[in-house]
C-alpha positions in Angstrom: 0.1 0.1 0.1 1.2 3.1 -1.3 1.6 5.7 1.7 -0.1 9.4 1.4 2.1 12.3 -0.2 3.0 15.4 1.6 1.0 18.1 1.7 3.9 20.0 2.2 6.1 19.1 -0.6 5.1 19.4 -4.6 3.6 15.7 -4.9 5.4 14.4 -8.6 4.5 11.2 -10.6 7.1 10.2 -12.8 5.6 8.2 -15.6 7.2 5.9 -17.8 6.5 3.2 -20.4 8.5 0.4 -18.4 11.3 0.8 -15.3 13.8 -2.0 -16.0 17.2 -1.2 -17.9 18.1 1.5 -20.4 19.2 5.2 -21.0 15.8 6.7 -20.7 15.4 4.2 -17.1 18.5 5.3 -15.9 17.6 9.3 -16.4 14.5 8.5 -14.3 16.4 6.8 -11.6 19.5 9.1 -11.2 17.0 11.9 -10.8 14.5 10.3 -8.6 17.1 9.2 -6.4 18.7 12.7 -6.3 16.0 15.3 -5.9 15.8 17.2 -3.1 12.7 14.8 -0.6 12.4 17.9 1.3 11.0 20.0 -1.7 9.8 16.7 -3.9 7.5 13.8 -3.2 8.3 11.3 -5.8 6.1 8.4 -7.2 7.7 6.5 -10.2 4.4 4.6 -12.0 5.8 2.2 -15.1 3.1 1.5 -17.2 4.5 -1.8 -18.1 7.0 -4.3 -16.7 9.9 -3.6 -13.9 12.9 -4.8 -13.3 16.6 -4.0 -12.6 16.6 0.1 -12.3 12.9 -0.5 -10.4 14.5 -2.7 -7.8 17.3 -0.2 -7.5 14.8 2.4 -6.7 12.8 1.4 -4.5 15.7 0.0 -2.3 16.3 4.0 -2.6 13.1 4.6 -0.9 11.3 5.8 -4.1 7.8 4.6 -4.5 7.8 2.7 -7.9 4.2 1.0 -8.8 3.8 -1.0 -12.0 0.1 -0.8 -13.1 -2.0 -4.3 -13.1 -3.6 -4.8 -16.6 -7.3 -5.0 -14.9 -7.8 -1.4 -15.0 -5.0 0.3 -15.1 -6.5 3.7 -15.6 -8.3 3.3 -12.5 -5.5 2.4 -10.2 -3.5 4.8 -11.7 -6.4 7.7 -11.4 -6.6 6.3 -7.6 -2.6 7.1 -7.5 -2.8 10.7 -8.4 -5.8 11.4 -6.1 -4.5 9.5 -3.1 -1.1 10.9 -3.2 -2.3 14.1 -3.9 -0.2 14.6 -7.0 -0.2 17.8 -8.5 3.4 18.1 -11.1 3.1 15.1 -13.6 6.5 14.5 -15.7 6.6 12.0 -18.8 9.5 9.8 -20.0 8.5 9.0 -23.7 4.9 7.6 -22.5 1.7 8.9 -23.3 -1.1 6.7 -20.9 -1.5 9.4 -18.0 -1.9 12.7 -20.3 -5.9 12.7 -20.9 -5.6 11.9 -16.7 -3.3 14.6 -16.2 -6.2 16.7 -17.8 -8.7 15.4 -16.8 -7.6 16.5 -12.5 -6.2 19.7 -13.4 -2.6 18.0 -13.4 0.5 20.2 -14.8 2.9 18.0 -17.5 6.5 18.6 -18.2 7.6 15.7 -20.5 11.0 14.9 -21.8 12.1 14.4 -25.1 14.8 12.1 -24.8 16.1 11.6 -28.6 16.0 12.7 -32.3 12.6 11.2 -32.6 13.4 11.1 -36.5 11.9 7.0 -35.7 8.3 8.2 -35.1 6.6 7.8 -38.4 2.5 7.4 -38.7 0.2 7.2 -35.5 2.5 7.5 -33.2 4.3 10.5 -34.9 0.8 12.0 -34.9 0.3 11.0 -31.7 3.3 12.9 -30.4 1.6 15.9 -32.3 -1.8 15.7 -31.1 0.3 15.1 -27.4 1.3 18.5 -27.1 -1.9 20.2 -26.0 -1.7 17.9 -22.5 2.3 19.3 -22.2 2.9 22.7 -20.1 6.7 22.2 -20.8 9.7 19.9 -22.5 12.4 19.3 -21.4 15.0 18.4 -24.6 18.4 16.6 -23.4 20.6 18.4 -26.5 20.3 20.8 -29.2 19.8 18.5 -31.7 17.3 16.7 -30.3 15.2 20.3 -29.9 16.1 21.3 -33.1 14.4 18.1 -34.5 11.2 18.7 -32.6 11.1 22.3 -33.8 12.1 22.1 -37.1 10.7 18.7 -38.1 7.5 17.8 -35.6 6.8 21.0 -35.3 6.6 21.9 -31.8 7.0 25.0 -30.2 10.4 26.5 -29.5 9.4 28.6 -26.8 7.6 25.8 -24.7 10.5 24.2 -24.6 14.2 23.5 -21.8 17.3 22.2 -23.1 18.9 20.2 -20.0 21.6 17.8 -21.0 22.0 14.2 -19.7 24.0 14.1 -16.1 26.3 11.4 -14.7 25.7 10.6 -10.8 29.4 11.1 -10.0 29.8 9.9 -7.1 28.2 6.7 -7.7 30.9 6.0 -11.1 33.3 7.3 -7.6 32.2 4.3 -6.0 31.7 2.4 -9.2 35.3 2.7 -9.9 36.4 1.9 -6.5 34.8 -1.9 -6.1 36.2 -2.0 -9.8 35.9 -5.9 -11.0 39.1 -6.7 -12.9 38.4 -8.4 -16.3 40.8 -10.1 -18.5 40.5 -9.5 -21.9 40.8 -13.0 -23.2 37.4 -14.2 -21.8 36.4 -12.1 -24.8 39.0 -13.5 -26.9 41.3 -9.6 -27.3 44.8 -9.7 -27.0 46.6 -7.4 -24.8 48.0 -6.1 -28.4 45.1 -4.9 -29.5 43.3 -1.5 -29.7 39.7 -1.9 -28.4 36.8 0.9 -28.7 33.8 -0.3 -26.5 30.2 0.7 -27.9 28.1 0.4 -25.0 24.3 0.9 -26.6 21.8 -1.3 -26.8 21.6 -4.1 -29.9 19.3 -1.6 -31.5 20.3 -1.5 -35.1 19.8 2.2 -35.1 23.1 2.5 -33.1 24.8 1.6 -36.9 25.9 -1.9 -36.0 26.1 -2.4 -39.7 28.3 0.9 -39.7 31.0 -0.5 -37.3 31.2 -3.7 -39.3 31.7 -1.9 -42.6 34.5 -0.4 -41.0 36.0 -3.0 -39.5 35.6 -4.8 -43.4 37.6 -2.3 -44.3 40.2 -2.5 -41.4 41.2 -6.0 -41.7 42.0 -5.3 -45.4 45.0 -3.7 -43.9 45.8 -4.8 -39.7 44.0 -7.3 -37.7 44.8 -5.3 -34.0 41.4 -3.4 -33.7 38.8 -4.6 -32.1 35.3 -3.5 -31.1 33.5 -4.5 -27.9 29.8 -4.1 -28.2 27.9 -4.3 -24.9 24.2 -4.3 -24.9 20.5 -5.7 -24.3 18.8 -7.2 -27.3 15.6 -5.0 -28.2 14.7 -6.8 -31.6 15.7 -10.8 -31.5 15.3 -11.4 -35.3 17.5 -8.0 -36.6 20.8 -9.1 -34.0 20.4 -13.0 -35.2 20.8 -11.3 -38.9 23.4 -9.4 -37.8 25.1 -11.9 -35.9 24.6 -14.1 -39.4 26.5 -10.7 -41.4 29.5 -10.9 -39.2 30.0 -14.7 -39.3 29.3 -14.1 -43.5 32.1 -11.4 -43.6 34.2 -13.5 -41.2 33.8 -10.4 -38.8 32.6 -12.2 -35.9 36.0 -12.2 -33.8 36.7 -8.4 -34.5 33.3 -7.3 -33.5 32.4 -8.5 -30.5 28.8 -9.0 -29.2 29.0 -10.4 -25.8 25.4 -9.2 -24.6 24.3 -7.3 -21.7 26.8 -6.3 -19.0 26.2 -4.0 -16.0 29.5 -3.4 -15.1 30.1 -0.9 -17.4 33.1 0.6 -15.4 34.8 -2.6 -15.6 34.9 -2.9 -19.3 36.4 0.3 -19.7 39.6 -0.9 -17.7 40.6 -3.2 -20.8 39.3 -0.7 -23.3 41.7 1.9 -25.0 38.3 4.0 -26.5 34.9 4.6 -26.7 32.5 4.6 -29.6 29.2 5.2 -30.5 28.3 6.0 -34.5 24.6 6.0 -34.1 23.0 7.5 -36.8 20.6 8.9 -33.6 21.0 9.9 -30.1 19.1 12.3 -27.4 22.2 12.7 -25.2 24.5 9.7 -24.3 24.5 8.5 -20.7 26.8 6.2 -22.1 28.9 9.1 -23.6 29.0 10.6 -20.4 30.1 7.4 -18.7 32.7 6.9 -20.8 34.2 10.6 -20.3 34.0 9.9 -16.5 36.7 7.0 -17.5 38.7 9.0 -19.8 38.3 7.3 -22.8 38.4 9.0 -26.0 35.7 9.4 -28.0 34.7 8.4 -31.7 31.1 9.7 -32.1 28.3 10.4 -34.8 27.2 13.9 -35.2 23.9 13.4 -33.3 22.9 13.7 -30.2 25.5 15.9 -27.6 28.4 14.7 -29.3 29.1 18.5 -30.7 28.9 19.4 -27.3 31.5 18.0 -25.2 34.0 17.4 -28.2 35.3 21.0 -29.4 37.7 20.9 -32.1 38.8 17.3 -31.6 40.2 17.7 -28.0 38.7 14.7 -26.3 37.9 12.5 -29.8 36.9 13.1 -33.3 33.1 13.5 -34.3 31.7 11.5 -37.5 30.0 13.1 -40.3 26.8 11.6 -40.7 25.6 9.2 -43.8 22.6 11.3 -44.0 23.9 14.8 -43.8 21.9 17.7 -41.3 20.1 15.9 -38.8 16.7 17.6 -40.4 17.7 15.3 -43.2 16.6 11.9 -41.2 13.4 10.2 -41.3 11.9 6.9 -39.9 12.5 6.1 -43.4 15.5 6.3 -44.2 16.9 5.3 -40.7 15.2 2.2 -41.4 16.9 2.2 -44.1 20.2 2.9 -42.9 20.0 0.8 -39.9 18.2 -2.5 -41.3 19.1 -2.5 -44.7 22.3 -0.7 -45.7 25.7 -2.9 -45.7 28.0 -0.3 -47.5 28.7 3.2 -46.0 29.6 6.3 -47.7 31.1 7.2 -43.7 32.0 3.9 -43.5 35.6 4.5 -44.6 35.4 7.5 -42.5 34.6 5.8 -39.3 37.7 3.1 -40.7 40.2 6.3 -40.8 39.3 7.6 -36.9 39.6 4.1 -35.5 42.9 3.6 -37.7 44.1 7.4 -35.9 43.1 6.1 -33.0 45.2 3.1 -32.4 48.3 4.7 -34.5 48.4 7.2 -31.9 47.3 5.5 -28.8 49.2 7.6 -26.4 47.9 11.2 -28.0 44.5 10.1 -27.6 44.9 8.4 -24.1 46.3 11.5 -23.0 43.2 13.4 -25.0 40.4 10.9 -23.1 41.8 12.5 -19.6 40.5 15.7 -20.1 37.3 14.1 -20.8 36.4 13.1 -16.9 36.6 17.2 -16.4 34.5 18.0 -18.5 31.7 15.9 -17.5 32.6 16.2 -13.7 32.6 20.1 -14.2 29.7 20.6 -16.2 27.1 17.4 -16.4 27.4 16.1 -13.1 23.9 15.1 -11.8 23.6 17.1 -8.8 23.8 20.0 -11.5 21.7 19.0 -13.6 18.7 18.2 -11.2 19.1 21.4 -9.9 17.6 22.9 -13.2 14.9 20.2 -14.1 14.2 21.5 -10.2 13.6 25.0 -11.8 11.8 23.9 -14.4 9.8 22.1 -12.2 9.0 24.1 -9.7 8.3 27.1 -12.6 5.6 24.6 -13.9 3.7 23.8 -10.6 3.8 27.5 -9.5 2.3 29.0 -12.7 -0.4 25.8 -12.3 -1.2 27.4 -8.9 -2.3 31.6 -10.6 
C-alpha cells in the first residue's frame, strides 16, 4: 500500500512505459534519487514491466508502482488522487495525459531523443499530445532542433537540459571495480579495443561499424570493437550476427550481450565508439568521459557539445548529412538494410587514427573526465530540473 503524500511538498508522479534497463530509465532513476526530498515527494509509475532499475529505486526509498492490466486507468487515477499529485513528468509515455488533464495536473514531458524513428500514428500522437504538455525538457540541442523543425513543437515550450551523470556513483564503482581479463572476450593485450555501450538496436549503427571493420581488416587485424548491450528486436540481432559470420567479422566485432559493470569494461578498453544514426544525449557517452576514454561519435545527440576541435575525440560525419534530413524511412534503411556506407571509410580512418596514436588519444581522454565532472554532474542537472518543475507547478496554481 502506497503511503499518502506530504501536503507540504510538491507531489510528483514520474511516468514511463517500463522501468528495467536503458538510458531513459537510468535518467528516471538518477533524477528520482537526487531530487531534494524536502521539496518533492516522488512516485514512479511504470505502465509496463519493472525490473533492475525499479528494484534499485525501491531499495533507495522511492515509491514505484507497476500498473496492473485489470483496470490500469482507475488504478492510475487512484494513485494520483490518493497521493495528492500536483505535478506530472512523462518520459516517452502517453498513458497518463488525459488523466492528468481531467484532474488539472500540469505536465512536463522529456524529449529523450531525436525522434526521427516516429512515423504514422505514433508521430501524429506525439504532435496531438502537445495540448497536454505544459513544458518540455529536451536532452540536447539536436533533439530540440528536430522537435521544432521537423515535428513542429513550439520552441517557447522547450527547455534544453543535457543528461547528467551521477559522478559519486561512478567514483564508488571505480573504487570497487571488478578486474576483467581481455582474454575472456578473445582479445589480445596488444589489440586496440573500442568499447561500444548501446542496446542492440541497429539504429545504433552496428552495420556501419561492421563496414568500417571490414575496411580495417584489409590492412590490419589488431583493432577490435566490443559491443555491450541488451537485445531489442531478436531477429534484427540474429540477422546481424549472421552477417558478421558471413563476412568473417565475428572475431573482430564482438557481441557478448549485456553487462551491468560498465566500469570494468572501460578498464580493458582503449577508447569509446558510438557512431549511432540517432541519439538524444548518451549516458554511455558521459560514462566514457568519466572513465577517461577518448571518443569517436557520430554528429548527433550531444557529441558536438562535448567534443570541441577534436579535443577529446573525433566527430564522425553523418551518412544523411544534417539531422533535419533524417526520417523514419531513411533511418530504418540505414539501420536495417544498408551494409556499405559512404561514411564507413571515414569511421575506419578515425579508428585507425586512434590506434596509430594511442598515447596521444589516451591523454586526450583524460580531459573528458574534467568536462563531465564540471558540466554534467547529475547534481547540477537536477538543479535545473528542479527550477523547471517548481516553475511549472507555481504557474499552475495562479
